[in-house]
Structures are given as structure tokens and as C-alpha cells.
N, C-alpha and C positions, 0 to 999 in steps of 0.2 A: 330218867330211866325206864324201861321197859315193863318192868315187873310191875310198876304203879299202876293199878286201873285207872288215875285219873290222868297219866299221860299218853295213855295208849289214841286217847282222840286225837292228839296231838301229833303222834305217830302216823295215824291213817290218813289225816289230813297232810303232812310231810311228803308221805308217801305217791298219793294223789297229785300231791302239786309238782314233784319231780318227773313222775310220765307223764304229764300234759305237757309240762315246759319242756323237755326233749321232746315228745313226738311231736307238738304243736310247732316248733322252732324247725326239726328236720321235715316236716312236709311241708311247711312254707318254703324252704330251700329250694326242695324237688320242683316246686311250680317255678322256676324263675324258668322264664320262656324268652325267645327273641335272639339268639345267638348259639350256635354250635360250638359244641368243645365246651363248654363251660360245666366244671365239676359241679353240681348243683349238691349231690351231698355234702361237698365239702363248706358249702354258703350254708346251709343246714346246720351242720354242727357248729360251725364258726361261729353261730349265734346264741347258740346253747350258754355260755357264760353272763350273757347279759341279763342280768339281776340287779343292778343298781337301783332300777325302776320298783323293784320289790321292798328293798329295803326303802326307800323311801316311802313307800305304803305302808310297811312295819312299824315304822317311826312313827308317823303322821297318824295312825291307827294305836300303835300303843300311848301317844300322846294326848290325843283326844279321847281315850277309854273304849272306841269303837270300836277292839280287837279283843280278844279274849287272849289269854296268856299262849290258850294251845296254838290258836291260830296265829299267833306273834311269831312264836317259835316252830310253828311247821315253814312261816314264809322263809324266816332266818335258815333254817334247815335245809330249803331248796336253795336258796341265792349259793349256801357253803358247798352244796352238792355239785351243783351242775358249776360250778367255776372249777372245780378239783377234777369232774370226770370229763373235761371238755379239752384237755389236751393229750391225753393218750385217744382219745377218739381223733382228735386232729390227726396224731402219728400214723393211724390205722389207715384214713380215707387218702391218708398224701403219701402212702407207702407207692414206690415201683410196682408194677405188676410182678417183674423178674425178685423183688422182694418178699412180695409175697407168697410167691412159691418156695424160696427156701424156705422164710418161717415155718409154712406148714409142713415141707420137709425135715425141720429138726426136733417138729415137736412127739 
């Protein structure tokens, strides 16, 4: 509940983790080199939902008492949101140029 002051720490941390996770993976994908004709943005966006390591860290950290409840919740929220945001972003990245023009014209 964002209205409860004690929950705000977790929301702020989750927002930070989500932004860093998405930007880090997209930037990493954009740095792929060696072959021409590779959709580098698609590589980066395709890496976004890779959050199982975050779930493992959250589980181990929670079981050992190393993570606060806010941090654990932030990690889980990051994994869930990045998992759900990737498919629509991939759809946009893999759109054909003619589809992008038609979509923009329909708006």
C-alpha cells in the first residue's frame, strides 16, 4: 500500500531496480558487435525478463535474514514487472517498418 509510509521505501527501491534492470539490459544489448544486420535493440529488450536470479537472491536473502521486507518486496516487484513489460516491448521492436507507419497513422 503506497499510502503507508513504511511501504514507500520498498516502492522507491523497486522503481530504482526496475529502471536499472531495463536500462542495463537494453544498453548491454545495444553494445553487441561483430555482425551487421543484428537487431541490437531486440537483443536488449529480449533480456529484460531474465529475473530468475533476482528471485533466487530474494529467496536466499529472505531465508537468511539478510534482506529487509522492503528489499525483498522490491526485488519481487522488479522481477514481476520486467516479466510483464517485455512482451509488449518485443512486439514494438519486431514491428515491420510499414506496420509502424500504419500504427502511427491510426492514432
